[in-house]
C-alpha positions as CSV (number, residue, x, y, z in Angstrom):
1,M,-0.3,0.1,0.2
2,E,1.2,3.6,-0.8
3,A,2.5,5.4,2.2
4,K,1.1,8.7,3.2
5,R,2.7,11.4,5.1
6,R,0.8,11.4,8.4
7,E,1.5,14.2,11.0
8,F,0.3,15.2,14.6
9,W,0.0,18.7,15.5
10,F,1.4,19.9,19.2
11,I,-1.2,23.0,20.1
12,V,0.3,24.8,23.2
13,G,-2.3,27.2,25.3
14,S,-1.3,30.3,27.0
15,Q,-2.2,33.6,27.0
16,D,-0.6,37.1,27.3
17,L,-1.0,37.6,31.0
18,Y,2.1,37.0,31.7
19,G,4.7,38.7,29.3
20,Q,6.7,38.2,26.2
21,Q,9.6,36.0,28.6
22,V,7.2,33.5,29.6
23,L,5.8,33.1,25.6
24,D,9.3,32.9,25.0
25,I,9.9,30.0,27.6
26,V,6.6,28.3,26.2
27,D,7.7,28.2,22.7
28,G,11.0,26.8,22.8
29,R,9.7,24.2,25.9
30,A,6.6,23.2,23.7
31,R,9.1,22.8,20.9
32,E,11.6,20.8,22.9
33,M,8.7,18.3,23.6
34,A,7.9,18.2,20.3
35,E,11.1,17.2,19.0
36,E,11.8,14.5,21.5
37,L,7.9,12.7,21.1
38,T,8.8,12.5,17.6
39,K,11.8,10.3,18.3
40,V,9.3,8.0,20.2
41,L,6.4,8.1,18.8
42,P,4.9,6.2,15.6
43,Y,4.4,9.6,13.5
44,P,5.5,12.9,14.0
45,L,4.2,15.4,16.5
46,V,4.8,18.9,14.9
47,Y,4.5,22.2,16.8
48,K,2.5,24.6,15.6
49,V,1.8,27.5,18.2
50,T,1.3,28.6,21.8
51,A,-2.0,29.9,21.2
52,R,-2.9,33.1,23.2
53,T,-6.3,34.0,21.0
54,N,-9.6,33.1,19.8
55,Q,-8.3,33.9,16.0
56,E,-5.1,32.1,16.7
57,I,-6.7,28.8,17.7
58,T,-9.7,29.4,15.1
59,E,-7.4,29.5,12.1
60,T,-5.1,27.1,13.2
61,I,-7.9,24.2,14.0
62,R,-9.3,25.2,10.5
63,E,-5.5,24.7,9.3
64,A,-5.6,21.1,10.6
65,N,-9.3,20.4,9.5
66,F,-7.5,21.0,6.1
67,S,-4.6,19.5,6.0
68,D,-4.2,15.9,4.8
69,A,-1.4,15.4,6.2
70,C,-2.4,16.2,9.9
71,V,-4.1,13.2,11.2
72,G,-5.3,14.7,14.9
73,I,-4.4,17.6,17.0
74,I,-2.8,17.2,20.6
75,T,-3.6,20.1,23.1
76,W,-1.6,21.0,26.7
77,C,-1.7,24.2,28.5
78,H,1.8,24.8,30.1
79,T,0.0,28.0,31.5
80,F,-3.4,29.2,32.7
81,S,-5.2,29.1,29.2
82,P,-8.8,31.0,29.4
83,S,-10.7,28.2,27.3
84,K,-13.6,30.5,25.8
85,M,-10.7,31.4,23.0
86,W,-11.0,27.8,22.4
87,I,-14.9,27.8,22.1
88,N,-15.1,28.6,17.9
89,G,-11.9,26.6,17.3
90,L,-12.9,23.2,19.0
91,A,-16.9,23.9,17.9
92,S,-15.5,23.6,14.2
93,L,-12.1,21.1,15.1
94,Q,-13.3,17.9,12.4
95,K,-10.1,15.9,13.4
96,P,-9.2,13.5,16.2
97,Y,-8.5,15.3,19.3
98,C,-6.1,14.2,22.4
99,H,-5.7,16.2,25.4
100,L,-2.1,15.7,26.9
101,A,-2.3,16.4,30.8
102,T,0.7,16.6,31.6
103,Q,3.9,19.5,32.6
104,Y,7.1,20.2,31.7
105,N,9.3,19.4,34.6
106,R,8.8,16.5,36.5
107,E,9.4,17.5,40.5
108,I,8.3,20.8,42.3
109,P,11.8,22.5,42.5
110,N,11.5,23.0,46.6
111,E,14.3,25.6,46.6
112,E,13.3,27.6,43.1
113,I,9.4,27.6,43.5
114,D,8.3,31.4,43.7
115,M,5.3,33.2,42.2
116,D,7.0,33.2,38.5
117,F,7.5,29.5,38.6
118,M,3.7,29.4,39.5
119,N,2.7,32.0,37.1
120,L,5.0,29.7,34.2
121,N,4.1,26.6,35.5
122,Q,0.2,26.1,35.5
123,A,-0.4,22.9,33.5
124,A,-2.9,21.3,36.7
125,H,-4.5,24.7,36.1
126,G,-4.4,25.1,32.7
127,D,-5.6,21.5,31.7
128,R,-8.5,21.9,34.4
129,E,-9.7,24.9,32.6
130,H,-9.4,23.5,28.8
131,G,-11.1,20.1,30.6
132,F,-14.4,21.9,31.4
133,L,-14.6,23.7,28.3
134,A,-14.6,20.5,25.6
135,A,-16.4,18.3,28.2
136,R,-18.9,21.4,27.7
137,L,-18.9,20.9,24.1
138,R,-19.3,17.2,24.4
139,L,-16.3,16.5,22.6
140,P,-15.3,13.0,21.5
141,R,-11.4,13.1,22.9
142,K,-8.8,11.2,24.6
143,V,-7.5,12.4,27.9
144,I,-4.5,11.2,28.9
145,A,-2.6,12.1,31.9
146,G,1.0,12.3,33.2
147,Y,4.7,13.3,32.5
148,W,5.7,13.5,29.3
149,K,8.7,12.1,29.4
150,D,7.7,8.7,31.2
151,A,7.3,5.2,28.9
152,P,3.7,4.3,30.0
153,V,2.8,8.3,28.8
154,Q,4.3,7.7,25.9
155,K,2.7,4.4,24.8
156,R,-0.5,5.8,25.3
157,V,-0.2,8.7,22.8
158,A,1.6,6.4,20.2
159,D,-1.6,3.8,21.0
160,W,-3.8,6.9,20.2
161,M,-2.0,7.9,17.4
162,K,-2.5,4.8,15.6
163,A,-6.1,4.3,16.6
164,A,-6.3,7.8,14.9
165,V,-4.6,6.8,11.8
166,G,-7.7,3.9,11.6
167,V,-9.9,7.0,11.8
168,A,-8.0,8.6,8.6
169,V,-7.9,5.3,6.7
170,S,-11.5,4.9,7.2
171,R,-12.5,8.3,6.2
172,E,-10.2,7.7,2.9
173,M,-12.2,3.9,2.8
174,K,-12.6,2.5,-1.0
175,V,-14.2,-1.2,-1.0
176,M,-14.3,-2.7,-4.0
177,R,-17.0,-5.5,-4.2
178,F,-16.6,-8.5,-6.6
179,G,-20.4,-9.6,-6.7
180,D,-22.8,-9.0,-4.0
181,N,-23.0,-10.5,-0.7
182,M,-24.0,-14.7,-0.6
183,R,-27.2,-15.2,-1.0
184,D,-29.5,-14.8,2.4
185,V,-26.8,-14.3,5.0
186,A,-27.9,-11.4,7.1
187,V,-25.0,-9.8,8.8
188,T,-23.2,-8.9,6.0
189,E,-25.9,-6.8,4.6
190,G,-26.1,-3.1,5.9
191,D,-26.7,0.7,4.8
192,K,-24.0,1.7,3.0
193,V,-25.3,5.3,2.9
194,E,-25.4,5.5,6.6
195,V,-22.0,4.0,6.7
196,Q,-20.6,6.4,4.2
197,I,-22.1,9.9,6.0
198,Q,-20.9,8.1,9.8
199,L,-17.3,6.2,8.9
200,G,-16.3,7.9,5.3
201,W,-16.3,4.2,3.3
202,Q,-17.5,4.2,-0.5
203,V,-18.4,0.6,-0.9
204,N,-19.5,0.0,-4.4
205,T,-19.6,-3.7,-6.8
206,W,-17.7,-4.4,-9.4
207,A,-19.4,-6.9,-11.9
208,V,-17.3,-10.5,-11.8
209,G,-16.9,-10.1,-15.6
210,D,-14.6,-7.2,-15.2
211,L,-12.1,-8.7,-12.9
212,V,-12.3,-11.6,-15.4
213,K,-11.6,-9.2,-18.5
214,E,-8.7,-7.8,-16.1
215,M,-7.0,-11.0,-15.1
216,E,-7.5,-11.7,-19.5
217,A,-4.5,-9.2,-19.8
218,V,-2.3,-10.4,-17.4
219,T,1.2,-11.7,-18.9
220,E,3.0,-14.2,-18.2
221,A,5.6,-12.7,-17.3
222,E,3.8,-10.3,-14.5
223,I,2.8,-13.9,-13.7
224,N,6.3,-15.0,-13.6
225,A,7.3,-12.6,-11.1
226,L,4.9,-12.8,-8.8
227,V,5.4,-16.6,-8.9
228,K,8.8,-15.6,-7.7
229,E,7.7,-13.7,-5.0
230,Y,5.6,-16.5,-3.9
231,E,8.8,-18.7,-3.9
232,S,11.0,-16.4,-1.4
233,R,7.9,-15.8,0.7
234,Y,6.2,-19.3,1.3
235,E,7.1,-23.3,1.2
236,I,5.3,-24.5,-1.9
237,A,4.2,-27.8,-1.1
238,T,2.3,-28.9,-4.3
239,D,3.3,-30.0,-7.6
240,N,0.4,-28.2,-9.2
241,M,1.7,-24.9,-10.4
242,D,-1.1,-24.5,-13.1
243,S,-3.0,-23.2,-9.5
244,I,-0.8,-21.3,-8.2
245,R,-0.1,-19.3,-11.3
246,Y,-3.9,-19.0,-11.9
247,Q,-4.0,-17.5,-8.1
248,A,-1.3,-15.3,-9.4
249,R,-3.6,-14.1,-12.2
250,E,-6.3,-13.5,-10.0
251,E,-4.1,-11.2,-7.5
252,I,-2.4,-8.8,-10.3
253,A,-5.5,-8.3,-12.0
254,M,-7.5,-7.3,-8.2
255,K,-4.7,-5.2,-7.7
256,K,-4.7,-3.7,-10.6
257,M,-8.3,-2.8,-10.0
258,M,-8.3,-1.2,-6.4
259,D,-5.0,0.2,-7.6
260,R,-6.9,2.2,-10.5
261,E,-10.1,3.1,-8.5
262,G,-8.0,3.8,-5.3
263,C,-9.8,0.9,-3.0
264,R,-7.9,-0.4,0.2
265,A,-10.3,-3.4,0.6
266,F,-12.2,-5.9,-1.3
267,S,-14.9,-8.8,-1.0
268,N,-16.2,-11.7,-3.2
269,T,-18.7,-14.7,-3.0
270,F,-18.0,-18.5,-4.2
271,Q,-21.0,-17.8,-5.4
272,D,-20.7,-15.5,-8.4
273,L,-17.6,-16.8,-9.8
274,Y,-18.7,-16.1,-13.3
275,G,-15.8,-17.0,-16.0
276,M,-13.6,-17.6,-13.1
277,E,-12.0,-21.0,-12.4
278,Q,-11.6,-20.8,-9.0
279,L,-12.1,-18.9,-6.1
280,P,-9.3,-16.3,-4.9
281,G,-7.5,-18.1,-2.2
282,L,-3.8,-17.5,-2.0
283,A,-4.4,-14.4,-4.1
284,S,-6.8,-13.0,-1.4
285,Q,-4.1,-14.3,1.3
286,H,-1.1,-12.5,-0.4
287,L,-3.4,-9.0,-0.9
288,M,-4.0,-9.2,2.7
289,S,-0.2,-8.9,3.5
290,Q,0.3,-5.8,1.8
291,G,-2.3,-4.3,3.8
292,Y,-5.6,-5.0,1.7
293,G,-8.6,-5.4,3.5
294,Y,-10.7,-8.6,2.6
295,G,-13.9,-10.2,3.6
296,A,-15.6,-13.5,2.8
297,E,-19.6,-13.9,1.3
298,G,-19.3,-10.2,0.0
299,D,-19.2,-8.9,4.2
300,W,-18.2,-5.5,2.9
301,K,-17.9,-4.5,6.9
302,V,-15.2,-6.5,7.8
303,S,-13.1,-5.6,5.0
304,A,-13.0,-2.3,5.6
305,M,-12.1,-3.3,9.4
306,T,-9.8,-5.6,8.3
307,A,-7.8,-2.7,6.1
308,I,-8.3,-0.2,9.3
309,L,-6.7,-2.7,11.9
310,K,-3.6,-3.6,10.0
311,A,-3.0,0.3,9.2
312,M,-3.7,0.4,12.9
313,G,-0.7,-2.1,13.7
314,E,3.0,-1.9,14.0
315,G,4.5,-0.4,10.9
316,G,1.2,0.4,9.5
317,N,0.2,-2.8,8.6
318,G,-0.1,-5.2,11.6
319,A,-0.9,-8.9,12.6
320,S,-4.4,-8.3,11.9
321,G,-7.1,-10.5,9.5
322,F,-10.1,-11.7,8.6
323,M,-11.2,-14.4,10.7
324,E,-14.3,-16.6,11.2
325,D,-15.6,-18.6,14.3
326,Y,-15.8,-22.2,12.6
327,T,-16.1,-25.0,15.4
328,Y,-15.6,-25.4,19.1
329,H,-13.2,-27.4,21.4
330,L,-15.9,-28.2,24.6
331,V,-13.9,-30.6,26.6
332,E,-14.4,-29.5,30.4
333,G,-10.9,-27.3,31.1
334,S,-9.7,-27.1,27.8
335,E,-12.6,-24.8,26.0
336,Y,-11.3,-23.4,22.7
337,S,-12.7,-21.9,19.2
338,L,-11.2,-22.9,16.3
339,G,-10.9,-19.9,13.8
340,A,-10.3,-20.6,10.3
341,H,-12.2,-19.7,6.7
342,M,-12.2,-21.8,3.3
343,L,-8.9,-20.3,2.1
344,E,-8.6,-16.8,3.2
345,V,-6.6,-16.0,6.1
346,C,-3.8,-13.8,6.2
347,P,-0.7,-14.8,6.7
348,S,0.5,-12.3,9.2
349,L,-0.9,-14.2,11.7
350,A,1.3,-17.3,11.2
351,A,3.7,-18.7,13.6
352,D,5.8,-20.3,11.0
353,K,6.6,-20.4,7.6
354,P,3.2,-20.7,5.7
355,R,3.1,-23.7,2.6
356,I,0.8,-23.2,-0.4
357,E,-1.1,-26.5,-0.8
358,T,-3.9,-27.4,-3.3
359,H,-6.7,-29.2,-2.2
360,H,-10.2,-29.1,-3.6
361,L,-12.8,-26.8,-2.1
362,G,-15.8,-28.7,-0.9
363,I,-18.3,-25.6,-0.9
364,G,-19.7,-23.4,-4.0
365,M,-19.8,-24.0,-7.6
366,N,-18.0,-26.6,-9.1
367,R,-14.6,-25.4,-9.4
368,K,-10.7,-26.3,-10.0
369,D,-8.5,-27.1,-6.8
370,P,-7.5,-23.8,-5.4
371,A,-3.8,-22.9,-3.9
372,R,-3.9,-21.6,-0.4
373,L,-1.9,-21.1,2.3
374,V,-2.3,-23.4,5.3
375,F,-0.5,-21.9,8.9
376,E,-1.2,-22.4,12.3
377,G,-1.6,-19.0,14.1
378,K,0.5,-17.2,16.9
379,S,0.3,-17.9,20.5
380,G,-0.6,-15.0,22.5
381,P,-3.3,-12.3,23.4
382,G,-5.6,-10.8,21.0
383,I,-9.1,-9.3,20.5
384,V,-11.8,-10.3,17.5
385,V,-13.5,-7.3,16.7
386,S,-17.0,-7.3,14.6
387,L,-19.0,-4.4,13.4
388,I,-22.9,-4.9,12.9
389,D,-25.3,-2.9,11.7
390,M,-27.8,-2.3,14.2
391,G,-30.5,-0.1,12.1
392,G,-30.2,3.3,12.6
393,R,-26.4,2.9,14.5
394,L,-24.0,0.9,14.4
395,R,-22.1,-1.1,17.1
396,L,-18.4,-2.3,17.3
397,I,-18.0,-4.8,19.7
398,V,-14.6,-6.2,20.9
399,Q,-13.8,-9.2,22.6
400,D,-10.2,-10.3,24.8
401,I,-9.1,-13.7,23.5
402,E,-5.8,-16.1,24.1
403,C,-4.5,-17.3,21.3
404,V,-2.5,-21.1,21.5
405,K,-0.8,-23.2,19.3
406,P,-3.9,-25.7,18.6
407,I,-3.9,-28.6,20.8
408,M,-3.7,-30.9,17.8
409,P,-2.4,-31.3,14.5
410,M,-5.3,-31.6,12.5
411,P,-3.3,-32.8,9.7
412,N,-6.9,-33.4,7.2
413,L,-7.7,-29.7,7.4
414,P,-6.3,-27.8,4.4
415,V,-6.9,-24.5,5.5
416,A,-5.0,-21.8,7.8
417,R,-6.3,-22.4,11.0
418,V,-5.7,-19.6,14.6
419,M,-6.4,-21.3,18.2
420,W,-8.1,-19.2,21.4
421,R,-9.6,-19.3,24.5
422,A,-12.6,-16.1,24.4
423,M,-12.8,-14.6,27.5
424,P,-14.3,-14.7,30.2
425,D,-14.0,-18.2,29.2
426,L,-15.6,-19.9,26.2
427,T,-18.8,-20.5,26.8
428,T,-19.8,-17.2,28.7
429,G,-18.0,-15.3,26.1
430,V,-20.3,-17.2,23.3
431,E,-23.4,-16.1,25.2
432,C,-22.1,-12.7,25.5
433,W,-20.9,-12.4,21.7
434,I,-24.5,-13.6,20.5
435,T,-26.1,-11.5,23.3
436,A,-24.2,-8.4,22.0
437,G,-25.0,-9.4,17.7
438,G,-21.4,-10.3,17.2
439,A,-21.1,-11.3,13.7
440,H,-19.7,-14.7,12.6
441,H,-16.8,-12.6,10.4
442,T,-14.3,-10.8,12.7
443,V,-11.2,-9.1,12.1
444,L,-8.6,-11.1,14.4
445,S,-5.8,-8.8,15.7
446,Y,-2.3,-9.6,17.9
447,D,-1.4,-5.8,18.0
448,V,-4.6,-3.7,18.1
449,S,-5.4,-3.5,21.6
450,A,-9.2,-2.8,22.5
451,E,-8.2,0.3,24.0
452,Q,-7.5,1.4,20.9
453,M,-11.1,0.1,18.9
454,R,-12.5,1.8,22.3
455,D,-10.5,5.3,21.1
456,W,-11.3,4.5,17.3
457,A,-15.1,3.9,18.1
458,R,-15.2,7.2,20.4
459,M,-13.5,9.1,17.6
460,M,-16.1,7.7,14.9
461,E,-18.9,8.4,17.3
462,I,-20.5,4.6,17.6
463,E,-21.4,2.4,19.8
464,F,-18.4,0.4,21.9
465,V,-19.2,-3.1,23.4
466,H,-16.2,-4.9,25.2
467,I,-16.3,-8.1,26.5
468,T,-13.3,-8.9,29.1
469,K,-12.6,-11.5,31.7
470,D,-14.7,-9.8,33.8
471,T,-18.2,-10.0,31.8
472,T,-21.2,-11.7,33.1
473,P,-24.0,-12.2,30.4
474,E,-26.4,-10.1,33.5
475,K,-24.0,-7.3,33.5
476,L,-23.8,-7.8,29.8
477,E,-27.5,-7.3,28.8
478,E,-27.8,-4.4,31.3
479,E,-25.2,-2.7,29.2
480,L,-26.8,-2.9,26.2
481,F,-30.1,-2.0,27.6
482,L,-28.7,1.4,28.8
483,K,-26.8,1.8,25.7
484,D,-30.1,0.9,23.7
485,L,-31.8,4.0,25.1
486,A,-28.5,6.3,25.3
487,W,-28.5,5.8,21.3
488,K,-32.0,5.9,21.0
489,L,-31.3,9.7,22.4
490,K,-28.8,10.3,20.3
């Protein structure tokens, strides 16, 4: 995926009461903080202004709104900043907003503290004034308190930045649907107009015949080059090179179409393969490894969410991928979910080098055996994420999970698979997931956290439900009831 310039703007609050010397000190410290934080944060923190007037703040925020590079703003009040002068600017803000409640100095200097020091170092005073105004405006925001040089504070800022990048990706999102949804499936449906209004997604359909025409134009040289890439990244465990080459042809064609239209996610369905010999398996998996989102059975919501979580992950293309709960292991004391799909699980989830295998696909239309990547998923903590359309609003459901090495080899299961323990335990977790309306398709992520997804949902102003080790069905039912009431009032 083409990398874009992403940066965050640092806007510091002050006023004119203390004289130019104090403002010069604030300006110098703000520059120093931005430069030092940029060294440890995933994206540059660009110091913009020590704002002293309504006009300065309003002009800076308007500039942020129209800047393609600016992903969000981080504010801090070094001195006391009367926040009525922030009203016009913050009321017009269209970018994610983080309030960093910190101070330049770590300690109170016992021997040096006097009224000059107090007038200069009023973050404890200024940040409260600033916070009241944001609360009064009902602005969705992240408040992070602590010393700016401390690693935990820096990590929280970094995590928020990644969530804000997810917002930027969402607002740029275009999804290419090859055909429609799988017939009669409820959860893959949804209001595409409302989603574009709320999340920014442009979701449209391209005919499978258009893809077939694009495939016919792919050259043998292009296929040879991509097969060499497959050979360098994966273990070839099949003699059926024709199938691998056909998957390469599909991948090249899909990528050309998506890049031409500016799409970073796609969906398809095995019920609509007009003119195609195989359902894309390896092709879809390798595209996901490059940061594209994918959804099976025409599931455009999970397709876009996959691309968003990937962009929020490590290096802008993290270990996140399309997933589906397939079956359970219900032995007492050893309860697990087995997640997989027919063909399309992203290799970013793999514990070891994936293998390219070719097997019969025993569902859908009778086609040639497709090549696919087969592997086991990594062990470790993660989340599964589902975005559902509740009719009139969107609900984001996140469940904490603990992935494990599959407890059995399953030698006759020719698909990529991940095994995990759902929180708080398998059966309670399943009850809570179903009660909340969670879909059978999810995005599984190892490096995006539930807190980041909460931040993302807050920035997008949609409902958020989190199933944790402490969740009970009774508490969740009460939470969902109250959320229904609250969201109906919005």
